[in-house]
Structures are given as structure tokens and as C-alpha cells.
BADRENLUM-430114 format. One line per field, with one value per atom (N, C-alpha, C): chain; residue in three letters; residue number from 1; atom name; x, y, z. Coordinates in steps of 0.1 Angstrom, whole numbers, padded with zeros to 4 digits. Layout:
BEGIN
ch: [A,...] $
aa: [ALA,...] $
i: [NUM,...] $
at: [CA,...] $
u: [X,...] $
v: [Y,...] $
w: [Z,...] $
This chain:
BEGIN
ch: [A,A,A,A,A,A,A,A,A,A,A,A,A,A,A,A,A,A,A,A,A,A,A,A,A,A,A,A,A,A,A,A,A,A,A,A,A,A,A,A,A,A,A,A,A,A,A,A,A,A,A,A,A,A,A,A,A,A,A,A,A,A,A,A,A,A,A,A,A,A,A,A,A,A,A,A,A,A,A,A,A,A,A,A,A,A,A,A,A,A,A,A,A,A,A,A,A,A,A,A,A,A,A,A,A,A,A,A,A,A,A,A,A,A,A,A,A,A,A,A,A,A,A,A,A,A,A,A,A,A,A,A,A,A,A,A,A,A,A,A,A,A,A,A,A,A,A,A,A,A,A,A,A,A,A,A,A,A,A,A,A,A,A,A,A,A,A,A,A,A,A,A,A,A,A,A,A,A,A,A,A,A,A,A,A,A,A,A,A,A,A,A,A,A,A,A,A,A,A,A,A,A,A,A,A,A,A,A,A,A,A,A,A,A,A,A,A,A,A,A,A,A,A,A,A,A,A,A,A,A,A,A,A,A,A,A,A,A,A,A,A,A,A,A,A,A,A,A,A,A,A,A,A,A,A,A,A,A,A,A,A,A,A,A,A,A,A,A,A,A,A,A,A,A,A,A,A,A,A,A,A,A,A,A,A,A,A,A,A,A,A,A,A,A,A,A,A,A,A,A,A,A,A,A,A,A,A,A,A,A,A,A,A,A,A,A,A,A,A,A,A,A,A,A,A,A,A,A,A,A,A,A,A,A,A,A,A,A,A,A,A,A,A,A,A,A,A,A,A,A,A,A,A,A,A,A,A,A,A,A,A,A,A,A,A,A,A,A,A,A,A,A,A,A,A,A,A,A,A,A,A,A,A,A,A,A,A,A,A,A,A,A,A,A,A,A,A,A,A,A,A,A,A,A,A,A,A,A,A,A,A,A,A,A,A,A,A,A,A,A,A,A,A,A,A,A,A,A,A,A,A,A,A,A,A,A,A,A,A,A,A,A,A,A,A,A,A,A,A,A,A,A,A,A,A,A,A,A,A,A,A,A,A,A,A,A,A,A,A,A,A,A,A,A,A,A,A,A,A,A,A,A,A,A,A,A,A,A,A,A,A,A,A,A,A,A,A,A,A,A,A,A,A,A,A,A,A,A,A,A,A,A,A,A,A,A,A,A,A,A,A,A,A,A,A,A,A,A,A,A,A,A,A,A] $
aa: [MET,MET,MET,SER,SER,SER,GLY,GLY,GLY,THR,THR,THR,THR,THR,THR,ILE,ILE,ILE,ASP,ASP,ASP,PRO,PRO,PRO,ARG,ARG,ARG,TYR,TYR,TYR,PRO,PRO,PRO,ILE,ILE,ILE,GLY,GLY,GLY,LYS,LYS,LYS,PHE,PHE,PHE,GLU,GLU,GLU,SER,SER,SER,HIS,HIS,HIS,PRO,PRO,PRO,PHE,PHE,PHE,ASP,ASP,ASP,GLN,GLN,GLN,GLN,GLN,GLN,LEU,LEU,LEU,LYS,LYS,LYS,GLU,GLU,GLU,LYS,LYS,LYS,LEU,LEU,LEU,LEU,LEU,LEU,ARG,ARG,ARG,ASP,ASP,ASP,ILE,ILE,ILE,LYS,LYS,LYS,PHE,PHE,PHE,LEU,LEU,LEU,PRO,PRO,PRO,MET,MET,MET,ASP,ASP,ASP,ILE,ILE,ILE,GLU,GLU,GLU,ARG,ARG,ARG,ALA,ALA,ALA,ILE,ILE,ILE,GLU,GLU,GLU,ASN,ASN,ASN,LEU,LEU,LEU,ASP,ASP,ASP,GLU,GLU,GLU,ALA,ALA,ALA,GLN,GLN,GLN,LEU,LEU,LEU,GLU,GLU,GLU,THR,THR,THR,PRO,PRO,PRO,TYR,TYR,TYR,ARG,ARG,ARG,GLU,GLU,GLU,GLY,GLY,GLY,GLY,GLY,GLY,TRP,TRP,TRP,THR,THR,THR,VAL,VAL,VAL,LYS,LYS,LYS,GLN,GLN,GLN,LEU,LEU,LEU,VAL,VAL,VAL,HIS,HIS,HIS,HIS,HIS,HIS,VAL,VAL,VAL,ALA,ALA,ALA,ASP,ASP,ASP,SER,SER,SER,HIS,HIS,HIS,ILE,ILE,ILE,ASN,ASN,ASN,ALA,ALA,ALA,TYR,TYR,TYR,ILE,ILE,ILE,ARG,ARG,ARG,PHE,PHE,PHE,LYS,LYS,LYS,LEU,LEU,LEU,GLY,GLY,GLY,LEU,LEU,LEU,THR,THR,THR,GLU,GLU,GLU,VAL,VAL,VAL,ASN,ASN,ASN,PRO,PRO,PRO,THR,THR,THR,ILE,ILE,ILE,LYS,LYS,LYS,PRO,PRO,PRO,TYR,TYR,TYR,GLU,GLU,GLU,GLU,GLU,GLU,ASN,ASN,ASN,ASP,ASP,ASP,TRP,TRP,TRP,VAL,VAL,VAL,LYS,LYS,LYS,LEU,LEU,LEU,LYS,LYS,LYS,ASP,ASP,ASP,ILE,ILE,ILE,ASP,ASP,ASP,THR,THR,THR,VAL,VAL,VAL,PRO,PRO,PRO,ILE,ILE,ILE,ASN,ASN,ASN,VAL,VAL,VAL,SER,SER,SER,LEU,LEU,LEU,THR,THR,THR,LEU,LEU,LEU,LEU,LEU,LEU,HIS,HIS,HIS,ALA,ALA,ALA,MET,MET,MET,HIS,HIS,HIS,TRP,TRP,TRP,ARG,ARG,ARG,TRP,TRP,TRP,HIS,HIS,HIS,ALA,ALA,ALA,THR,THR,THR,ILE,ILE,ILE,VAL,VAL,VAL,ASP,ASP,ASP,LEU,LEU,LEU,THR,THR,THR,THR,THR,THR,GLU,GLU,GLU,GLU,GLU,GLU,TRP,TRP,TRP,GLN,GLN,GLN,ARG,ARG,ARG,THR,THR,THR,VAL,VAL,VAL,TYR,TYR,TYR,HIS,HIS,HIS,PRO,PRO,PRO,GLU,GLU,GLU,LYS,LYS,LYS,LYS,LYS,LYS,LYS,LYS,LYS,GLU,GLU,GLU,MET,MET,MET,SER,SER,SER,LEU,LEU,LEU,TRP,TRP,TRP,HIS,HIS,HIS,LEU,LEU,LEU,LEU,LEU,LEU,ASP,ASP,ASP,LEU,LEU,LEU,TYR,TYR,TYR,ALA,ALA,ALA,TRP,TRP,TRP,HIS,HIS,HIS,GLY,GLY,GLY,ARG,ARG,ARG,HIS,HIS,HIS,HIS,HIS,HIS,VAL,VAL,VAL,ALA,ALA,ALA,HIS,HIS,HIS,ILE,ILE,ILE,THR,THR,THR,THR,THR,THR,LEU,LEU,LEU,ARG,ARG,ARG,GLU,GLU,GLU,GLN,GLN,GLN,LYS,LYS,LYS,ASN,ASN,ASN,TRP,TRP,TRP] $
i: [1,1,1,2,2,2,3,3,3,4,4,4,5,5,5,6,6,6,7,7,7,8,8,8,9,9,9,10,10,10,11,11,11,12,12,12,13,13,13,14,14,14,15,15,15,16,16,16,17,17,17,18,18,18,19,19,19,20,20,20,21,21,21,22,22,22,23,23,23,24,24,24,25,25,25,26,26,26,27,27,27,28,28,28,29,29,29,30,30,30,31,31,31,32,32,32,33,33,33,34,34,34,35,35,35,36,36,36,37,37,37,38,38,38,39,39,39,40,40,40,41,41,41,42,42,42,43,43,43,44,44,44,45,45,45,46,46,46,47,47,47,48,48,48,49,49,49,50,50,50,51,51,51,52,52,52,53,53,53,54,54,54,55,55,55,56,56,56,57,57,57,58,58,58,59,59,59,60,60,60,61,61,61,62,62,62,63,63,63,64,64,64,65,65,65,66,66,66,67,67,67,68,68,68,69,69,69,70,70,70,71,71,71,72,72,72,73,73,73,74,74,74,75,75,75,76,76,76,77,77,77,78,78,78,79,79,79,80,80,80,81,81,81,82,82,82,83,83,83,84,84,84,85,85,85,86,86,86,87,87,87,88,88,88,89,89,89,90,90,90,91,91,91,92,92,92,93,93,93,94,94,94,95,95,95,96,96,96,97,97,97,98,98,98,99,99,99,100,100,100,101,101,101,102,102,102,103,103,103,104,104,104,105,105,105,106,106,106,107,107,107,108,108,108,109,109,109,110,110,110,111,111,111,112,112,112,113,113,113,114,114,114,115,115,115,116,116,116,117,117,117,118,118,118,119,119,119,120,120,120,121,121,121,122,122,122,123,123,123,124,124,124,125,125,125,126,126,126,127,127,127,128,128,128,129,129,129,130,130,130,131,131,131,132,132,132,133,133,133,134,134,134,135,135,135,136,136,136,137,137,137,138,138,138,139,139,139,140,140,140,141,141,141,142,142,142,143,143,143,144,144,144,145,145,145,146,146,146,147,147,147,148,148,148,149,149,149,150,150,150,151,151,151,152,152,152,153,153,153,154,154,154,155,155,155,156,156,156,157,157,157,158,158,158,159,159,159,160,160,160,161,161,161,162,162,162,163,163,163,164,164,164,165,165,165,166,166,166,167,167,167,168,168,168,169,169,169,170,170,170,171,171,171,172,172,172,173,173,173,174,174,174,175,175,175,176,176,176,177,177,177,178,178,178] $
at: [N,CA,C,N,CA,C,N,CA,C,N,CA,C,N,CA,C,N,CA,C,N,CA,C,N,CA,C,N,CA,C,N,CA,C,N,CA,C,N,CA,C,N,CA,C,N,CA,C,N,CA,C,N,CA,C,N,CA,C,N,CA,C,N,CA,C,N,CA,C,N,CA,C,N,CA,C,N,CA,C,N,CA,C,N,CA,C,N,CA,C,N,CA,C,N,CA,C,N,CA,C,N,CA,C,N,CA,C,N,CA,C,N,CA,C,N,CA,C,N,CA,C,N,CA,C,N,CA,C,N,CA,C,N,CA,C,N,CA,C,N,CA,C,N,CA,C,N,CA,C,N,CA,C,N,CA,C,N,CA,C,N,CA,C,N,CA,C,N,CA,C,N,CA,C,N,CA,C,N,CA,C,N,CA,C,N,CA,C,N,CA,C,N,CA,C,N,CA,C,N,CA,C,N,CA,C,N,CA,C,N,CA,C,N,CA,C,N,CA,C,N,CA,C,N,CA,C,N,CA,C,N,CA,C,N,CA,C,N,CA,C,N,CA,C,N,CA,C,N,CA,C,N,CA,C,N,CA,C,N,CA,C,N,CA,C,N,CA,C,N,CA,C,N,CA,C,N,CA,C,N,CA,C,N,CA,C,N,CA,C,N,CA,C,N,CA,C,N,CA,C,N,CA,C,N,CA,C,N,CA,C,N,CA,C,N,CA,C,N,CA,C,N,CA,C,N,CA,C,N,CA,C,N,CA,C,N,CA,C,N,CA,C,N,CA,C,N,CA,C,N,CA,C,N,CA,C,N,CA,C,N,CA,C,N,CA,C,N,CA,C,N,CA,C,N,CA,C,N,CA,C,N,CA,C,N,CA,C,N,CA,C,N,CA,C,N,CA,C,N,CA,C,N,CA,C,N,CA,C,N,CA,C,N,CA,C,N,CA,C,N,CA,C,N,CA,C,N,CA,C,N,CA,C,N,CA,C,N,CA,C,N,CA,C,N,CA,C,N,CA,C,N,CA,C,N,CA,C,N,CA,C,N,CA,C,N,CA,C,N,CA,C,N,CA,C,N,CA,C,N,CA,C,N,CA,C,N,CA,C,N,CA,C,N,CA,C,N,CA,C,N,CA,C,N,CA,C,N,CA,C,N,CA,C,N,CA,C,N,CA,C,N,CA,C,N,CA,C,N,CA,C,N,CA,C,N,CA,C,N,CA,C,N,CA,C,N,CA,C,N,CA,C,N,CA,C,N,CA,C,N,CA,C,N,CA,C,N,CA,C,N,CA,C,N,CA,C,N,CA,C,N,CA,C,N,CA,C,N,CA,C,N,CA,C,N,CA,C,N,CA,C,N,CA,C,N,CA,C,N,CA,C,N,CA,C,N,CA,C,N,CA,C] $
u: [-0679,-0664,-0662,-0672,-0670,-0662,-0653,-0646,-0635,-0634,-0623,-0612,-0601,-0589,-0583,-0579,-0572,-0558,-0551,-0536,-0531,-0523,-0518,-0509,-0504,-0494,-0503,-0516,-0523,-0538,-0539,-0552,-0564,-0559,-0570,-0569,-0561,-0559,-0547,-0543,-0532,-0535,-0526,-0528,-0534,-0544,-0550,-0551,-0545,-0547,-0560,-0563,-0577,-0575,-0584,-0583,-0587,-0583,-0586,-0601,-0605,-0620,-0620,-0630,-0629,-0634,-0644,-0648,-0637,-0631,-0621,-0609,-0606,-0595,-0598,-0610,-0614,-0611,-0614,-0612,-0597,-0590,-0576,-0568,-0572,-0566,-0570,-0581,-0585,-0577,-0574,-0565,-0551,-0546,-0533,-0533,-0544,-0545,-0545,-0553,-0557,-0548,-0539,-0531,-0524,-0518,-0511,-0521,-0532,-0542,-0546,-0548,-0552,-0541,-0528,-0517,-0519,-0519,-0520,-0530,-0543,-0554,-0551,-0544,-0541,-0531,-0522,-0513,-0515,-0526,-0529,-0529,-0523,-0523,-0514,-0507,-0499,-0486,-0481,-0470,-0458,-0446,-0433,-0433,-0439,-0438,-0447,-0458,-0467,-0462,-0455,-0449,-0437,-0431,-0420,-0426,-0440,-0446,-0447,-0443,-0445,-0460,-0464,-0478,-0482,-0472,-0474,-0462,-0461,-0450,-0440,-0428,-0418,-0419,-0429,-0431,-0424,-0427,-0421,-0429,-0421,-0429,-0436,-0446,-0455,-0446,-0435,-0426,-0420,-0415,-0409,-0419,-0431,-0441,-0443,-0444,-0446,-0434,-0422,-0411,-0410,-0413,-0413,-0423,-0436,-0445,-0439,-0432,-0426,-0416,-0407,-0396,-0402,-0412,-0419,-0425,-0432,-0440,-0432,-0419,-0410,-0406,-0403,-0398,-0410,-0423,-0434,-0436,-0434,-0435,-0424,-0413,-0403,-0405,-0411,-0414,-0424,-0434,-0445,-0438,-0430,-0424,-0416,-0408,-0399,-0409,-0420,-0429,-0436,-0438,-0444,-0436,-0422,-0412,-0403,-0402,-0394,-0401,-0396,-0402,-0398,-0407,-0405,-0392,-0390,-0377,-0376,-0364,-0361,-0360,-0368,-0369,-0360,-0355,-0347,-0353,-0352,-0357,-0348,-0353,-0346,-0349,-0340,-0343,-0350,-0363,-0371,-0367,-0363,-0360,-0347,-0339,-0325,-0328,-0337,-0340,-0345,-0354,-0360,-0349,-0338,-0328,-0317,-0319,-0310,-0312,-0302,-0303,-0314,-0317,-0327,-0341,-0343,-0356,-0357,-0346,-0347,-0344,-0338,-0335,-0344,-0350,-0358,-0372,-0380,-0393,-0403,-0413,-0422,-0429,-0429,-0436,-0429,-0415,-0409,-0413,-0415,-0419,-0434,-0443,-0456,-0456,-0447,-0446,-0442,-0432,-0427,-0439,-0447,-0459,-0468,-0472,-0481,-0476,-0464,-0459,-0458,-0452,-0451,-0463,-0473,-0486,-0494,-0492,-0497,-0493,-0479,-0473,-0476,-0476,-0479,-0493,-0503,-0517,-0519,-0512,-0512,-0506,-0497,-0490,-0500,-0508,-0515,-0530,-0535,-0550,-0557,-0549,-0557,-0550,-0544,-0537,-0549,-0545,-0554,-0554,-0563,-0564,-0552,-0546,-0534,-0522,-0522,-0509,-0510,-0522,-0523,-0516,-0515,-0510,-0496,-0489,-0475,-0469,-0457,-0450,-0437,-0434,-0420,-0416,-0402,-0398,-0392,-0397,-0391,-0381,-0368,-0359,-0359,-0363,-0363,-0375,-0386,-0398,-0397,-0389,-0386,-0399,-0405,-0418,-0421,-0430,-0434,-0446,-0447,-0458,-0464,-0477,-0484,-0485,-0486,-0488,-0502,-0512,-0524,-0521,-0513,-0510,-0504,-0494,-0487,-0497,-0506,-0516,-0524,-0529,-0536,-0528,-0515,-0505,-0504,-0500,-0496,-0508,-0519,-0532,-0535,-0533,-0534,-0524,-0512,-0500,-0503,-0508,-0510,-0522,-0533,-0544,-0539,-0530,-0525,-0517,-0509,-0501,-0508,-0518,-0527,-0535,-0539,-0547,-0538,-0525,-0516,-0517,-0517,-0517,-0530,-0542,-0554,-0558,-0553,-0557,-0549,-0536,-0529,-0536,-0541,-0547,-0560,-0568,-0580,-0575,-0564,-0561,-0557,-0549,-0544,-0554,-0565,-0574,-0568,-0561,-0554,-0563] $
v: [-0447,-0448,-0455,-0458,-0464,-0478,-0481,-0494,-0494,-0484,-0484,-0476,-0481,-0473,-0468,-0456,-0449,-0450,-0454,-0455,-0441,-0437,-0424,-0418,-0429,-0427,-0423,-0429,-0426,-0421,-0410,-0405,-0404,-0403,-0404,-0417,-0426,-0438,-0437,-0451,-0451,-0447,-0442,-0437,-0449,-0446,-0455,-0447,-0454,-0447,-0448,-0438,-0438,-0438,-0443,-0441,-0427,-0422,-0407,-0407,-0395,-0391,-0376,-0371,-0356,-0349,-0355,-0348,-0350,-0362,-0362,-0353,-0351,-0342,-0329,-0324,-0310,-0310,-0320,-0320,-0321,-0329,-0330,-0317,-0311,-0296,-0286,-0288,-0279,-0282,-0294,-0298,-0293,-0292,-0287,-0271,-0265,-0251,-0245,-0253,-0247,-0253,-0262,-0269,-0258,-0248,-0239,-0232,-0228,-0223,-0234,-0246,-0256,-0258,-0258,-0259,-0247,-0235,-0224,-0225,-0229,-0230,-0241,-0252,-0262,-0259,-0249,-0245,-0232,-0225,-0213,-0212,-0202,-0200,-0209,-0219,-0228,-0220,-0222,-0217,-0226,-0221,-0228,-0242,-0243,-0257,-0266,-0261,-0270,-0273,-0264,-0267,-0278,-0279,-0287,-0301,-0302,-0315,-0324,-0338,-0347,-0351,-0354,-0357,-0370,-0378,-0392,-0396,-0406,-0411,-0415,-0410,-0415,-0407,-0399,-0392,-0377,-0371,-0357,-0348,-0336,-0326,-0318,-0310,-0301,-0293,-0287,-0280,-0287,-0299,-0307,-0312,-0313,-0316,-0306,-0292,-0281,-0279,-0281,-0279,-0292,-0303,-0316,-0313,-0308,-0306,-0297,-0285,-0277,-0284,-0292,-0299,-0309,-0317,-0327,-0321,-0310,-0305,-0297,-0292,-0286,-0298,-0309,-0321,-0324,-0324,-0327,-0317,-0305,-0294,-0297,-0300,-0303,-0315,-0325,-0338,-0336,-0328,-0324,-0316,-0307,-0298,-0308,-0317,-0326,-0335,-0340,-0349,-0343,-0329,-0322,-0318,-0317,-0313,-0323,-0335,-0346,-0357,-0368,-0381,-0391,-0394,-0403,-0401,-0388,-0386,-0394,-0397,-0404,-0392,-0394,-0384,-0388,-0379,-0381,-0382,-0395,-0397,-0390,-0388,-0382,-0388,-0387,-0393,-0382,-0383,-0374,-0374,-0385,-0386,-0379,-0379,-0372,-0357,-0354,-0339,-0333,-0340,-0332,-0331,-0337,-0336,-0324,-0318,-0307,-0296,-0287,-0276,-0265,-0264,-0254,-0257,-0270,-0274,-0267,-0267,-0262,-0247,-0242,-0226,-0217,-0223,-0214,-0213,-0203,-0202,-0209,-0216,-0222,-0213,-0200,-0191,-0190,-0194,-0192,-0204,-0216,-0227,-0225,-0218,-0216,-0205,-0195,-0186,-0193,-0202,-0210,-0219,-0225,-0233,-0225,-0213,-0204,-0200,-0197,-0193,-0205,-0216,-0228,-0234,-0235,-0241,-0233,-0220,-0212,-0214,-0216,-0219,-0233,-0243,-0257,-0257,-0252,-0252,-0246,-0235,-0227,-0237,-0244,-0253,-0265,-0270,-0282,-0280,-0269,-0268,-0271,-0268,-0270,-0281,-0291,-0302,-0309,-0315,-0323,-0338,-0346,-0360,-0367,-0364,-0370,-0366,-0353,-0348,-0355,-0358,-0363,-0379,-0384,-0397,-0399,-0386,-0385,-0391,-0396,-0404,-0398,-0402,-0401,-0414,-0417,-0429,-0428,-0435,-0435,-0446,-0444,-0455,-0463,-0458,-0464,-0475,-0470,-0479,-0487,-0484,-0490,-0492,-0480,-0480,-0466,-0466,-0453,-0450,-0436,-0431,-0419,-0420,-0409,-0396,-0386,-0373,-0374,-0381,-0383,-0390,-0400,-0407,-0397,-0389,-0381,-0369,-0365,-0355,-0362,-0374,-0381,-0383,-0387,-0389,-0377,-0366,-0354,-0347,-0347,-0342,-0350,-0363,-0370,-0367,-0365,-0363,-0350,-0340,-0327,-0328,-0336,-0339,-0347,-0357,-0366,-0358,-0349,-0343,-0331,-0324,-0316,-0323,-0335,-0344,-0349,-0350,-0352,-0341,-0329,-0317,-0316,-0316,-0314,-0326,-0337,-0349,-0346,-0342,-0339,-0328,-0317,-0307,-0312,-0319,-0325,-0334,-0342,-0350,-0342,-0331,-0322,-0311,-0311,-0298,-0286,-0284,-0270,-0262] $
w: [-0267,-0265,-0251,-0243,-0231,-0232,-0224,-0226,-0236,-0245,-0256,-0250,-0253,-0249,-0263,-0262,-0273,-0272,-0282,-0281,-0282,-0271,-0272,-0284,-0290,-0301,-0312,-0314,-0326,-0321,-0317,-0311,-0322,-0334,-0345,-0353,-0348,-0354,-0364,-0369,-0377,-0391,-0399,-0413,-0421,-0427,-0438,-0451,-0461,-0475,-0482,-0488,-0495,-0510,-0517,-0532,-0535,-0547,-0551,-0552,-0546,-0545,-0545,-0554,-0555,-0542,-0535,-0522,-0511,-0511,-0501,-0503,-0518,-0522,-0515,-0516,-0512,-0496,-0490,-0474,-0471,-0478,-0477,-0479,-0490,-0493,-0481,-0476,-0465,-0453,-0451,-0440,-0442,-0454,-0456,-0454,-0460,-0459,-0445,-0437,-0423,-0412,-0414,-0404,-0396,-0401,-0393,-0382,-0386,-0377,-0367,-0370,-0362,-0351,-0354,-0345,-0335,-0341,-0332,-0322,-0327,-0317,-0307,-0310,-0301,-0290,-0293,-0284,-0277,-0281,-0276,-0261,-0255,-0240,-0233,-0240,-0231,-0226,-0215,-0209,-0212,-0208,-0212,-0206,-0194,-0188,-0194,-0200,-0206,-0221,-0227,-0240,-0239,-0226,-0224,-0219,-0219,-0215,-0226,-0225,-0234,-0236,-0248,-0251,-0245,-0244,-0238,-0231,-0222,-0216,-0227,-0227,-0237,-0250,-0251,-0264,-0264,-0276,-0277,-0269,-0266,-0260,-0270,-0265,-0273,-0282,-0277,-0284,-0295,-0291,-0301,-0314,-0310,-0319,-0329,-0325,-0333,-0343,-0338,-0346,-0355,-0351,-0359,-0372,-0369,-0380,-0391,-0386,-0396,-0404,-0397,-0403,-0414,-0410,-0418,-0431,-0428,-0439,-0449,-0443,-0454,-0463,-0458,-0466,-0476,-0470,-0479,-0489,-0488,-0498,-0509,-0505,-0515,-0522,-0515,-0522,-0533,-0530,-0540,-0552,-0549,-0560,-0568,-0563,-0571,-0579,-0573,-0579,-0591,-0590,-0600,-0611,-0610,-0619,-0624,-0619,-0623,-0625,-0632,-0635,-0623,-0614,-0604,-0597,-0591,-0584,-0571,-0567,-0554,-0543,-0534,-0523,-0512,-0504,-0494,-0480,-0475,-0462,-0452,-0439,-0428,-0414,-0405,-0392,-0384,-0383,-0375,-0360,-0355,-0341,-0338,-0348,-0346,-0348,-0358,-0360,-0348,-0339,-0327,-0316,-0319,-0308,-0311,-0323,-0327,-0319,-0318,-0309,-0312,-0325,-0327,-0321,-0318,-0313,-0299,-0291,-0277,-0277,-0287,-0286,-0295,-0305,-0313,-0308,-0305,-0300,-0311,-0306,-0315,-0324,-0321,-0331,-0344,-0344,-0356,-0365,-0358,-0367,-0371,-0362,-0367,-0379,-0378,-0389,-0403,-0401,-0412,-0418,-0409,-0413,-0420,-0416,-0422,-0437,-0437,-0451,-0460,-0456,-0464,-0468,-0458,-0462,-0473,-0472,-0482,-0496,-0496,-0509,-0514,-0504,-0507,-0513,-0506,-0510,-0523,-0526,-0540,-0551,-0546,-0556,-0561,-0552,-0554,-0556,-0553,-0552,-0566,-0576,-0590,-0598,-0591,-0599,-0605,-0617,-0624,-0619,-0622,-0617,-0622,-0633,-0638,-0629,-0626,-0618,-0605,-0598,-0586,-0585,-0598,-0600,-0602,-0604,-0604,-0592,-0594,-0582,-0578,-0566,-0562,-0557,-0555,-0551,-0536,-0527,-0513,-0512,-0510,-0510,-0497,-0487,-0474,-0475,-0480,-0482,-0494,-0503,-0515,-0524,-0524,-0532,-0538,-0549,-0555,-0546,-0545,-0539,-0547,-0550,-0558,-0549,-0557,-0550,-0542,-0547,-0540,-0527,-0526,-0514,-0504,-0510,-0500,-0494,-0503,-0498,-0487,-0489,-0478,-0466,-0468,-0456,-0448,-0456,-0448,-0442,-0448,-0441,-0428,-0428,-0417,-0408,-0411,-0402,-0394,-0401,-0394,-0384,-0388,-0379,-0367,-0369,-0360,-0349,-0352,-0342,-0335,-0342,-0335,-0324,-0327,-0317,-0306,-0309,-0297,-0287,-0292,-0284,-0277,-0285,-0279,-0269,-0272,-0262,-0249,-0250,-0239,-0230,-0236,-0230,-0222,-0229,-0223,-0211,-0212,-0201,-0189,-0192,-0181,-0177,-0184,-0181,-0182,-0194,-0196,-0205] $
């Protein structure tokens, strides 16, 4: 890694979509199942000042990241449920940068979002763990991106999303020697 600079916005790299693969599916399902524990380990023993530290200059604080993952993955869970119960439903985009500025982000302790992540990821994993290959090909329509997305693509995306934000926190910890 000598001589290479990691973009602090993308410590594990930008998202790259992968074709359906049984072995990869098992890994991505584990990522969904264990994300709440991964976040808990990443923030373990951080004090309030550390939680209020941005992961990079101009970036969100650790606290905002934790709340954001909960918000994002609630939307993901709903998108999966819609995709499994409706034919190519249109999903609702949201302004994540505006969501992290809402009052709950500052006033609600992150353990509430962690509890939410544990409960919701348990339900989410239980919903998708036994999907058939055909069910993974079901789609939702994203109006902002103007394209259909398969549930497989969403699994790949949200598994990456969780690892991406955990890496924001762990990279910050390494940089600060926390």
C-alpha cells in the first residue's frame, strides 16, 4: 500500500455491482446479518467528543454515521419488502444529507439506532435468507436514477453500504489512535 492514497470518502472503494453468485450471496447475507455488531465494535468505548468527530474533513460525525445507517437500512428493508410483494414498485428516494440534520440525530443517543439496527437487520435477514434465484431477480424502480434495480443488486449495494460506513469509523479510529 506504500505510495497509494485512500480516498477518505471511500475507504473500501466505490460500490461495484456484481453478478449473482451463490458464494457471494452467502457473504453478503452475513454482511447484512452482522452489520449491527460490526458497528457496535467500531464505536466501542468512544466518548461523546469522539462520537462528534467527523470521519473526514467536511464529512459526517461518527454519531451522524450511525444514525444514517439506521435510516438508510430502514429504507432498504422497506424496499426489499415492496420488491417481494409488488411488481416492480416505485421506491421513495430521500435526501440523506437533510435527514442527518434533523433534530433526532443530535438528541437521540446512538444506542437507540443500534437497537433499531439489531432488530431490523434480524427481520431483514430472516426475510431474505431463503430467497430463490428468481426472487433475487425481482425489481424495484428507482425514480431518481430512472432505472430498475433487482433485489440482488440491492443486497450487493446495502452490504457494501454497511461495510463502507463501518470503515469510515475504523479508519478514523486508526488515524486518531483511538
